[in-house]
PLY file of the C-alpha trace (Angstrom):
ply
format ascii 1.0
element vertex 581
property float x
property float y
property float z
element edge 580
property int vertex1
property int vertex2
end_header
12.54 -24.85 -5.61
14.12 -22.63 -7.56
17.49 -21.29 -5.69
17.12 -17.30 -5.70
19.01 -14.67 -3.83
16.62 -14.52 -1.26
15.93 -18.51 -0.97
19.90 -18.63 -0.56
19.68 -16.64 2.09
16.95 -18.30 3.73
18.61 -21.53 3.42
21.83 -20.20 4.94
19.77 -19.02 7.85
20.60 -15.60 7.44
16.45 -14.40 7.19
13.32 -16.23 8.32
11.33 -18.15 6.00
8.25 -15.63 6.18
10.55 -12.83 6.01
9.06 -11.29 3.00
5.64 -12.50 3.51
3.14 -10.03 4.53
-1.01 -9.37 4.75
-3.58 -7.43 2.46
-4.31 -4.11 1.16
-7.37 -2.68 0.13
-9.60 -5.45 -1.51
-9.55 -8.39 1.28
-9.79 -11.77 -0.39
-12.39 -11.36 -2.73
-13.18 -14.47 -5.02
-15.01 -11.79 -7.42
-12.19 -9.88 -8.23
-10.10 -9.85 -11.19
-6.79 -10.83 -10.37
-3.33 -12.17 -11.65
-0.63 -14.61 -10.35
2.73 -13.81 -10.65
4.01 -17.16 -10.49
1.96 -18.11 -13.42
3.24 -15.25 -15.84
6.04 -16.42 -17.70
9.40 -15.34 -17.03
11.61 -12.89 -19.63
14.97 -13.50 -18.73
15.26 -16.82 -16.74
18.41 -17.50 -14.32
22.20 -16.86 -14.27
24.60 -19.37 -14.08
24.56 -19.43 -10.16
20.85 -20.07 -10.09
20.12 -16.61 -9.05
17.09 -14.93 -11.37
18.68 -12.34 -13.55
15.97 -9.64 -13.13
17.71 -6.82 -14.90
18.43 -8.44 -18.08
20.45 -6.63 -20.87
19.92 -2.91 -21.39
18.81 -1.99 -24.69
21.47 -0.63 -27.06
20.34 2.77 -28.16
22.55 5.33 -29.96
21.51 8.84 -30.82
21.34 8.18 -34.23
18.46 5.79 -33.74
16.49 8.95 -32.54
14.21 10.62 -34.73
14.19 13.99 -32.66
15.52 15.23 -29.46
13.71 17.27 -26.66
15.14 19.60 -23.92
14.15 20.33 -20.27
15.48 21.46 -17.09
14.14 18.22 -15.24
12.58 14.92 -16.67
9.91 13.23 -15.03
9.39 9.58 -15.73
5.87 8.44 -14.60
2.82 10.57 -14.05
0.78 9.16 -11.12
1.10 10.00 -7.70
4.58 10.95 -7.04
5.25 12.37 -10.85
2.56 14.76 -10.80
3.44 16.05 -7.58
7.43 16.47 -8.89
6.11 18.01 -12.04
4.71 20.81 -9.92
7.09 21.17 -7.40
10.10 21.63 -10.12
8.04 24.01 -12.39
7.22 26.10 -9.61
11.03 26.36 -8.88
11.19 28.24 -12.07
12.52 25.49 -14.78
11.51 23.71 -17.56
9.91 20.15 -17.16
8.76 17.55 -19.24
6.58 14.24 -18.01
6.58 11.02 -19.79
3.86 8.63 -18.96
3.49 5.49 -20.87
-0.28 5.16 -19.97
-3.10 7.35 -21.80
-3.71 9.75 -19.18
-3.17 10.35 -15.45
-4.58 7.70 -12.77
-3.79 7.76 -9.01
-2.62 4.50 -7.41
-4.37 5.03 -4.04
-6.89 7.43 -2.29
-5.89 7.45 1.51
-3.05 9.59 2.91
-1.22 10.22 5.90
-0.38 13.57 7.35
0.72 13.63 11.05
-0.24 16.92 12.94
-0.69 20.07 10.77
-3.45 22.63 10.44
-6.18 19.98 9.10
-5.61 17.46 12.20
-5.77 20.77 14.45
-8.98 21.95 13.06
-10.21 18.63 13.63
-9.14 18.53 17.19
-7.02 15.63 16.78
-4.56 14.59 19.61
-1.24 15.67 18.96
1.42 12.91 17.91
4.84 13.28 18.12
7.73 12.57 15.38
9.78 10.25 17.84
6.82 7.89 18.58
5.72 7.64 15.06
9.75 7.01 13.32
10.01 4.65 16.41
6.94 2.61 15.47
7.81 2.86 11.52
11.14 1.41 12.47
9.93 -1.47 14.68
7.34 -2.64 12.04
10.04 -2.38 9.04
12.65 -4.64 11.31
14.94 -1.71 11.53
15.83 -2.01 7.77
14.28 0.97 6.17
15.89 4.53 6.78
14.87 6.70 9.55
15.85 9.98 8.25
13.12 9.13 5.31
10.73 8.62 7.82
11.70 11.75 9.64
11.57 14.14 7.24
8.32 13.18 5.96
6.72 13.19 9.23
7.89 16.73 10.18
7.30 18.28 6.65
4.52 16.56 5.22
1.77 18.79 6.70
3.28 21.67 4.52
3.53 19.89 1.54
-0.01 18.46 1.59
-1.27 21.84 2.23
0.48 22.66 -0.79
-0.67 19.79 -2.76
-4.50 20.47 -2.09
-4.04 24.08 -2.93
-4.11 22.89 -6.32
-8.21 22.80 -6.19
-9.73 25.77 -4.73
-12.83 23.91 -4.48
-11.51 21.31 -1.84
-13.70 20.64 0.94
-12.98 18.78 4.02
-15.72 16.69 5.43
-16.76 16.95 9.36
-17.26 12.94 9.37
-15.57 9.75 8.31
-18.72 9.06 6.50
-20.53 11.98 4.86
-23.17 11.72 2.61
-21.95 13.13 -0.75
-23.28 13.48 -4.61
-20.78 12.28 -6.87
-19.88 15.96 -7.91
-19.13 16.90 -3.93
-16.90 13.65 -3.81
-14.42 15.20 -6.69
-13.59 17.71 -4.02
-14.05 16.00 -0.66
-11.15 15.44 1.75
-12.47 12.77 4.26
-11.09 12.37 7.70
-10.61 8.62 8.27
-12.32 7.37 11.68
-13.32 10.72 12.84
-14.84 11.58 15.46
-13.45 8.65 16.84
-16.22 6.14 18.02
-15.15 5.73 21.52
-14.23 8.97 23.23
-12.42 7.00 25.89
-9.99 5.15 23.51
-6.44 6.44 22.66
-3.93 5.14 20.03
-1.64 4.96 22.90
-3.58 2.17 24.77
-2.89 0.17 21.81
0.15 -2.33 21.80
0.33 -1.83 18.01
-1.17 1.88 17.73
-2.63 3.45 14.70
-1.72 7.18 14.52
-4.44 9.47 13.64
-3.99 11.59 10.72
-5.43 9.90 7.77
-7.27 11.49 4.92
-8.92 10.13 2.01
-9.32 12.12 -1.22
-12.95 11.47 -2.91
-10.85 11.55 -6.14
-7.38 11.88 -5.74
-7.00 11.41 -9.79
-8.60 14.52 -10.27
-6.35 16.04 -7.49
-3.23 14.92 -9.73
-4.55 16.28 -12.77
-5.19 19.59 -11.21
-1.41 19.61 -10.11
-0.52 19.11 -13.01
-2.46 22.05 -14.55
-1.03 24.29 -11.89
2.70 23.14 -13.09
1.77 24.09 -16.46
0.45 27.63 -15.09
3.52 28.01 -13.31
5.79 27.43 -16.05
7.13 25.69 -18.97
5.80 22.07 -18.75
5.18 19.29 -21.65
3.69 15.88 -20.62
3.65 13.03 -23.25
1.56 10.02 -22.40
1.60 7.04 -24.53
5.47 7.16 -24.31
7.78 4.59 -22.73
11.16 5.14 -20.91
13.80 2.60 -22.48
17.10 3.65 -21.02
18.76 6.77 -18.85
21.30 8.47 -20.55
24.57 8.70 -18.57
27.51 10.46 -19.15
30.60 10.86 -16.89
28.74 9.32 -14.11
25.80 11.70 -14.16
22.16 11.15 -15.33
21.65 13.70 -18.29
18.55 12.14 -20.01
16.54 9.27 -21.08
15.61 7.58 -24.18
11.96 7.19 -24.80
10.00 5.25 -27.35
6.80 6.59 -28.70
4.11 4.10 -28.57
2.07 5.30 -31.48
5.10 4.95 -33.99
7.82 3.29 -32.20
9.97 6.47 -32.66
12.65 6.68 -30.48
13.32 10.25 -28.78
16.61 11.77 -26.91
15.07 13.63 -23.70
17.71 15.85 -22.31
17.52 16.91 -18.63
19.99 19.57 -17.87
19.36 19.02 -14.00
18.13 15.70 -13.50
15.75 12.83 -14.19
13.02 11.60 -11.66
11.99 7.95 -11.91
8.58 7.68 -10.33
7.50 4.57 -12.28
5.98 2.71 -9.45
6.23 -0.96 -8.30
7.38 -4.15 -9.99
4.60 -6.49 -9.03
3.91 -7.31 -12.84
7.42 -8.52 -13.26
8.02 -12.21 -12.44
11.57 -12.11 -12.69
11.80 -9.19 -10.14
9.11 -11.01 -7.72
11.06 -14.29 -7.85
14.29 -12.65 -7.02
13.15 -10.49 -4.60
9.98 -11.71 -3.12
10.22 -15.76 -3.88
7.69 -16.34 -1.12
5.13 -14.53 -2.39
5.64 -16.35 -5.81
6.28 -19.70 -4.30
2.71 -19.61 -2.23
1.03 -18.49 -5.46
-0.35 -15.23 -3.67
-2.50 -13.08 -6.10
-2.06 -9.69 -7.19
-4.44 -6.80 -8.17
-3.37 -4.16 -10.44
-5.63 -2.19 -12.51
-3.53 0.31 -14.17
-2.69 -0.44 -18.17
-0.51 1.38 -20.52
-1.19 2.08 -24.18
-0.40 -1.17 -25.27
-2.57 -3.08 -22.62
0.20 -4.17 -20.05
0.17 -3.85 -16.43
2.09 -0.38 -15.77
3.86 -1.67 -12.65
6.59 -3.74 -14.26
9.65 -2.16 -12.71
10.86 -0.48 -15.54
12.12 2.25 -13.46
14.31 -0.01 -11.08
15.99 -1.70 -13.95
16.68 1.60 -15.49
18.42 2.78 -12.18
20.23 -0.49 -12.02
21.70 -0.53 -15.57
22.75 3.13 -14.34
24.82 1.54 -11.43
22.19 2.09 -8.70
21.90 -0.40 -5.90
18.92 -2.05 -5.22
17.76 -2.07 -1.60
17.86 -5.48 0.45
14.62 -7.13 2.22
11.75 -5.69 -0.05
8.04 -6.43 1.11
4.59 -6.84 -0.56
1.78 -4.50 0.58
-0.91 -7.30 1.29
-2.53 -6.04 4.76
-5.78 -7.70 5.46
-9.26 -5.81 5.60
-11.26 -8.78 6.48
-12.83 -11.97 5.15
-15.32 -12.23 2.54
-14.85 -9.13 0.54
-18.00 -7.83 -1.40
-17.77 -5.87 -4.73
-16.71 -2.85 -2.49
-13.45 -4.41 -1.33
-14.80 -4.17 2.07
-14.22 -7.80 4.50
-17.60 -8.52 6.25
-16.66 -7.55 9.44
-13.10 -6.20 8.82
-10.52 -7.58 10.85
-11.89 -6.83 14.26
-10.37 -9.01 16.65
-13.39 -11.43 17.21
-12.75 -15.02 17.90
-10.44 -16.48 15.31
-10.32 -20.52 14.74
-7.98 -22.32 12.51
-9.25 -25.59 10.60
-8.46 -27.76 13.54
-10.63 -25.85 15.56
-8.14 -24.18 17.58
-7.67 -20.91 18.77
-4.21 -19.39 17.62
-3.36 -15.75 18.34
-4.35 -13.06 20.21
-7.03 -11.75 17.69
-6.48 -7.99 18.43
-3.83 -7.16 15.64
-3.70 -5.00 12.66
-4.44 -6.30 9.27
-0.63 -6.85 8.64
0.10 -8.91 11.67
-3.04 -10.92 11.24
-2.25 -11.81 7.67
1.23 -13.03 8.80
-0.43 -15.12 11.54
-3.41 -16.72 9.05
-0.25 -17.65 6.53
0.86 -19.93 9.64
-2.17 -21.84 9.60
-3.26 -25.43 7.98
-4.26 -24.42 4.83
-3.75 -20.75 5.36
-7.60 -20.51 6.30
-9.35 -19.49 9.45
-12.79 -18.33 10.44
-13.50 -15.20 12.41
-16.77 -15.72 14.94
-19.04 -13.13 16.17
-22.90 -13.03 17.32
-25.89 -10.76 17.13
-24.15 -8.28 19.48
-21.82 -7.30 17.24
-23.48 -3.59 16.71
-22.65 -2.45 20.48
-19.42 -4.23 20.26
-17.56 -2.65 17.20
-16.85 0.69 19.00
-15.01 -0.97 21.22
-12.33 -2.00 18.40
-9.53 0.31 17.74
-10.25 3.34 15.07
-7.89 1.32 13.03
-7.44 0.63 9.04
-9.81 -1.95 8.16
-11.40 -2.16 11.58
-15.50 -2.03 11.90
-15.64 0.44 14.45
-18.78 2.28 13.55
-22.19 0.69 13.47
-25.11 2.45 11.53
-28.54 1.76 11.62
-29.50 3.07 8.21
-29.25 0.47 5.45
-26.63 2.40 2.92
-23.43 2.74 4.54
-22.02 4.42 1.77
-19.07 1.77 1.38
-17.02 3.17 3.96
-14.28 0.86 5.07
-14.63 1.52 8.97
-18.81 1.42 8.88
-21.30 -1.32 8.77
-24.93 -1.79 8.88
-27.08 -4.82 9.58
-28.42 -4.70 6.10
-24.31 -4.75 5.00
-24.14 -8.33 7.11
-27.33 -9.70 6.04
-26.59 -9.20 2.27
-22.98 -10.78 2.99
-24.89 -14.00 4.45
-27.35 -13.75 1.63
-24.21 -13.80 -1.07
-22.35 -16.45 0.71
-19.71 -14.44 1.87
-20.53 -14.83 5.83
-22.41 -18.04 7.44
-24.87 -17.72 10.12
-27.11 -20.09 12.68
-29.21 -19.81 15.58
-26.77 -22.32 17.29
-23.27 -22.92 17.45
-23.63 -26.38 16.28
-25.40 -25.35 13.22
-22.61 -22.56 12.24
-20.09 -25.46 12.38
-21.46 -27.91 10.59
-21.34 -25.34 7.94
-17.72 -24.72 7.75
-16.17 -27.56 5.59
-12.66 -28.93 6.79
-13.11 -27.86 10.53
-12.98 -30.16 13.11
-16.21 -28.83 14.75
-15.74 -31.02 18.33
-12.39 -29.35 19.00
-13.90 -25.98 18.02
-16.86 -26.17 20.33
-14.28 -26.98 23.27
-12.23 -23.57 22.09
-15.41 -21.74 21.89
-16.29 -23.31 25.29
-12.88 -22.10 26.68
-12.93 -18.69 24.93
-16.83 -17.86 26.51
-15.05 -18.55 30.07
-12.11 -16.52 29.50
-14.43 -13.57 28.35
-16.48 -13.94 31.42
-13.33 -14.32 33.78
-12.34 -11.02 32.05
-8.68 -12.28 31.37
-7.18 -13.75 28.36
-4.99 -16.40 29.89
-4.26 -18.16 26.67
-3.20 -15.32 24.04
-3.76 -12.13 26.37
-6.23 -10.02 24.37
-7.25 -6.60 26.14
-10.31 -7.55 28.55
-12.09 -4.79 26.93
-12.36 -6.76 23.43
-13.50 -10.01 25.04
-16.71 -10.77 23.93
-18.43 -14.54 24.22
-20.39 -15.99 21.78
-24.05 -16.62 23.57
-26.15 -14.24 21.68
-27.69 -15.74 18.44
-27.89 -15.51 15.87
-23.99 -16.36 15.23
-21.78 -15.67 12.40
-18.46 -16.81 11.01
-16.79 -15.22 7.99
-13.67 -17.01 6.07
-10.10 -15.63 6.32
-7.73 -16.52 3.46
-4.46 -14.63 2.54
-5.20 -11.48 0.54
-4.18 -9.93 -2.62
-1.13 -8.12 -2.93
-1.73 -4.55 -4.53
1.72 -3.22 -4.75
5.39 -4.05 -3.42
7.83 -2.12 -2.02
11.62 -2.08 -2.49
13.88 0.09 -4.89
17.10 2.01 -5.57
18.60 2.78 -2.46
17.77 6.50 -1.57
17.64 9.37 1.14
15.59 12.00 2.24
16.67 14.09 -0.58
15.42 11.47 -3.11
18.77 10.74 -4.22
19.95 7.31 -5.63
23.17 5.79 -4.44
25.50 3.29 -6.17
26.80 -0.08 -4.66
30.03 1.73 -3.08
27.40 4.29 -1.48
28.09 7.05 -3.85
25.23 9.48 -4.76
24.48 9.10 -8.61
24.42 13.07 -9.92
21.25 14.15 -11.73
19.10 10.98 -10.92
16.21 10.91 -8.16
13.32 8.82 -7.29
10.02 9.05 -5.52
6.83 6.79 -4.89
7.06 3.15 -5.22
10.34 3.53 -6.96
12.23 4.99 -4.09
14.25 2.64 -2.03
14.46 2.07 1.58
11.33 3.45 2.78
9.90 0.41 3.62
11.28 -3.14 4.44
10.24 -6.63 5.61
6.62 -5.82 5.93
4.22 -2.81 5.27
3.80 -0.56 8.38
0.15 -0.36 9.18
0.23 1.75 12.10
-0.11 5.04 9.86
-2.66 4.50 6.92
-2.23 5.81 3.30
1.78 6.15 4.12
2.28 4.97 0.79
0.57 7.55 -1.00
1.64 10.23 1.76
5.28 9.23 1.17
4.51 9.40 -3.21
3.30 12.82 -2.56
5.98 14.11 -0.56
9.02 12.54 -1.80
7.80 13.41 -5.46
7.56 17.12 -4.47
11.01 16.76 -2.51
12.58 15.28 -5.89
11.06 18.00 -8.03
12.29 20.90 -6.09
15.70 19.11 -5.44
16.28 18.32 -9.01
15.21 21.99 -10.05
18.19 23.14 -7.87
20.81 20.11 -8.81
20.46 19.30 -4.94
0 1
1 2
2 3
3 4
4 5
5 6
6 7
7 8
8 9
9 10
10 11
11 12
12 13
13 14
14 15
15 16
16 17
17 18
18 19
19 20
20 21
21 22
22 23
23 24
24 25
25 26
26 27
27 28
28 29
29 30
30 31
31 32
32 33
33 34
34 35
35 36
36 37
37 38
38 39
39 40
40 41
41 42
42 43
43 44
44 45
45 46
46 47
47 48
48 49
49 50
50 51
51 52
52 53
53 54
54 55
55 56
56 57
57 58
58 59
59 60
60 61
61 62
62 63
63 64
64 65
65 66
66 67
67 68
68 69
69 70
70 71
71 72
72 73
73 74
74 75
75 76
76 77
77 78
78 79
79 80
80 81
81 82
82 83
83 84
84 85
85 86
86 87
87 88
88 89
89 90
90 91
91 92
92 93
93 94
94 95
95 96
96 97
97 98
98 99
99 100
100 101
101 102
102 103
103 104
104 105
105 106
106 107
107 108
108 109
109 110
110 111
111 112
112 113
113 114
114 115
115 116
116 117
117 118
118 119
119 120
120 121
121 122
122 123
123 124
124 125
125 126
126 127
127 128
128 129
129 130
130 131
131 132
132 133
133 134
134 135
135 136
136 137
137 138
138 139
139 140
140 141
141 142
142 143
143 144
144 145
145 146
146 147
147 148
148 149
149 150
150 151
151 152
152 153
153 154
154 155
155 156
156 157
157 158
158 159
159 160
160 161
161 162
162 163
163 164
164 165
165 166
166 167
167 168
168 169
169 170
170 171
171 172
172 173
173 174
174 175
175 176
176 177
177 178
178 179
179 180
180 181
181 182
182 183
183 184
184 185
185 186
186 187
187 188
188 189
189 190
190 191
191 192
192 193
193 194
194 195
195 196
196 197
197 198
198 199
199 200
200 201
201 202
202 203
203 204
204 205
205 206
206 207
207 208
208 209
209 210
210 211
211 212
212 213
213 214
214 215
215 216
216 217
217 218
218 219
219 220
220 221
221 222
222 223
223 224
224 225
225 226
226 227
227 228
228 229
229 230
230 231
231 232
232 233
233 234
234 235
235 236
236 237
237 238
238 239
239 240
240 241
241 242
242 243
243 244
244 245
245 246
246 247
247 248
248 249
249 250
250 251
251 252
252 253
253 254
254 255
255 256
256 257
257 258
258 259
259 260
260 261
261 262
262 263
263 264
264 265
265 266
266 267
267 268
268 269
269 270
270 271
271 272
272 273
273 274
274 275
275 276
276 277
277 278
278 279
279 280
280 281
281 282
282 283
283 284
284 285
285 286
286 287
287 288
288 289
289 290
290 291
291 292
292 293
293 294
294 295
295 296
296 297
297 298
298 299
299 300
300 301
301 302
302 303
303 304
304 305
305 306
306 307
307 308
308 309
309 310
310 311
311 312
312 313
313 314
314 315
315 316
316 317
317 318
318 319
319 320
320 321
321 322
322 323
323 324
324 325
325 326
326 327
327 328
328 329
329 330
330 331
331 332
332 333
333 334
334 335
335 336
336 337
337 338
338 339
339 340
340 341
341 342
342 343
343 344
344 345
345 346
346 347
347 348
348 349
349 350
350 351
351 352
352 353
353 354
354 355
355 356
356 357
357 358
358 359
359 360
360 361
361 362
362 363
363 364
364 365
365 366
366 367
367 368
368 369
369 370
370 371
371 372
372 373
373 374
374 375
375 376
376 377
377 378
378 379
379 380
380 381
381 382
382 383
383 384
384 385
385 386
386 387
387 388
388 389
389 390
390 391
391 392
392 393
393 394
394 395
395 396
396 397
397 398
398 399
399 400
400 401
401 402
402 403
403 404
404 405
405 406
406 407
407 408
408 409
409 410
410 411
411 412
412 413
413 414
414 415
415 416
416 417
417 418
418 419
419 420
420 421
421 422
422 423
423 424
424 425
425 426
426 427
427 428
428 429
429 430
430 431
431 432
432 433
433 434
434 435
435 436
436 437
437 438
438 439
439 440
440 441
441 442
442 443
443 444
444 445
445 446
446 447
447 448
448 449
449 450
450 451
451 452
452 453
453 454
454 455
455 456
456 457
457 458
458 459
459 460
460 461
461 462
462 463
463 464
464 465
465 466
466 467
467 468
468 469
469 470
470 471
471 472
472 473
473 474
474 475
475 476
476 477
477 478
478 479
479 480
480 481
481 482
482 483
483 484
484 485
485 486
486 487
487 488
488 489
489 490
490 491
491 492
492 493
493 494
494 495
495 496
496 497
497 498
498 499
499 500
500 501
501 502
502 503
503 504
504 505
505 506
506 507
507 508
508 509
509 510
510 511
511 512
512 513
513 514
514 515
515 516
516 517
517 518
518 519
519 520
520 521
521 522
522 523
523 524
524 525
525 526
526 527
527 528
528 529
529 530
530 531
531 532
532 533
533 534
534 535
535 536
536 537
537 538
538 539
539 540
540 541
541 542
542 543
543 544
544 545
545 546
546 547
547 548
548 549
549 550
550 551
551 552
552 553
553 554
554 555
555 556
556 557
557 558
558 559
559 560
560 561
561 562
562 563
563 564
564 565
565 566
566 567
567 568
568 569
569 570
570 571
571 572
572 573
573 574
574 575
575 576
576 577
577 578
578 579
579 580
């Protein structure tokens, strides 16, 4: 095994073997999805003499004399996705000139769900009040207290105002009155959908959950369109220029301050010096498609061969998330945080073309290939993924029966959980809603197994010890009838025996990684820091380029937190850079 920085820490007993491995996001484990595996990609830089991965490499040598032209702005934003578009508008509305640099051919959102705790929209929906204290405490617990509480505190307190500002870019924005509205394609463009609203069980409360999911998630019907409208709003406000198909190559540092960036124009390879009087904002995304950075910061993900999904490409046909902003920041002297984490929270087994797991991550009975039950199944997707990775061949099966339509509302209103049953065949692809037609399609497509007998169902599961599994099911049924899970302590309200044919089983495997989190050390003002703890003047970060937001594992208690952070800290970075704060 190659000795990387984290492997060294692991072998020395400083961190546990699974410290950097987490669970799935967005797409569940869909065998039909096109993916790439970081472990199979060719390393560009190799290793250093001490065996550690040389992920930074040498910065390019660029002189002003190599440049064919010079551009001037007060603020330069590198990367025009969620965080970058927010930054461009925020800076422009502060009255400064802005240049936006993007290596793709246009603006494309990196997600759709966004967290907002409290504020007018949630009050309008009558959602229960959530305190900053309980949110920050839970986020800190989930990230092992290795993320900065100050970043979380400011986000939770001020996001409602920033979110209202952000959505004002679309005068036709419409708040849906349910989490599964029936919308035309034109209506979806301007839709803002409240997730898990109204709650499926009026007696349910997130405060009764051992790992709560806080109410406050909204899904954009088309976040890409909203980003474009924000950039248009920025151009209406002042002097804004955007350059697509341009690659930022190296930051320009003078006297310890970032004063600009060298940029390569893809069309003809010309180099351009872009001066930033007030500052540069790096919003270049993560580094999942950079094999050297993956080996350096998340070696367990590489060693296990976990697959990655990323759809965004630059104008040269390569993935956009290659850590270019991280490398430029490091070359400029920025410290990179420790304890990165992949975004791999599970969304359920047997995903279809829409990325939804057959029955989500619902806490039904789950057995490994030895036929044994191994956990309290009533867990969020991140924690479920972690448990699956500990099992033989990292393979388990979820079991439920024909009573699922009346049972699903008893599960938590949480990310990836099926908690709404629909009698209609068309459920619109909404994450939390299923119909019998959805389940029948999964069986027909081989994504779920079914039988009128337990024996018949187990006989279809390759590699599982059927005899042990039968004993486990018998034991589980006894616990359900007793109303007390003496083995793993699942709440009685979610103990459902397998007694009502037909029976179903769905395979769970480790899921796809869609992003990884970790970057230049930062703070609640989007500053960057040197190894000695000094602020790097003129250099700001936002989005997945921003460090110290998450660590160890992606927190799942507030869904859409990554997009939320991106929109929020893009705004903060833009405003602060405009005033050199």
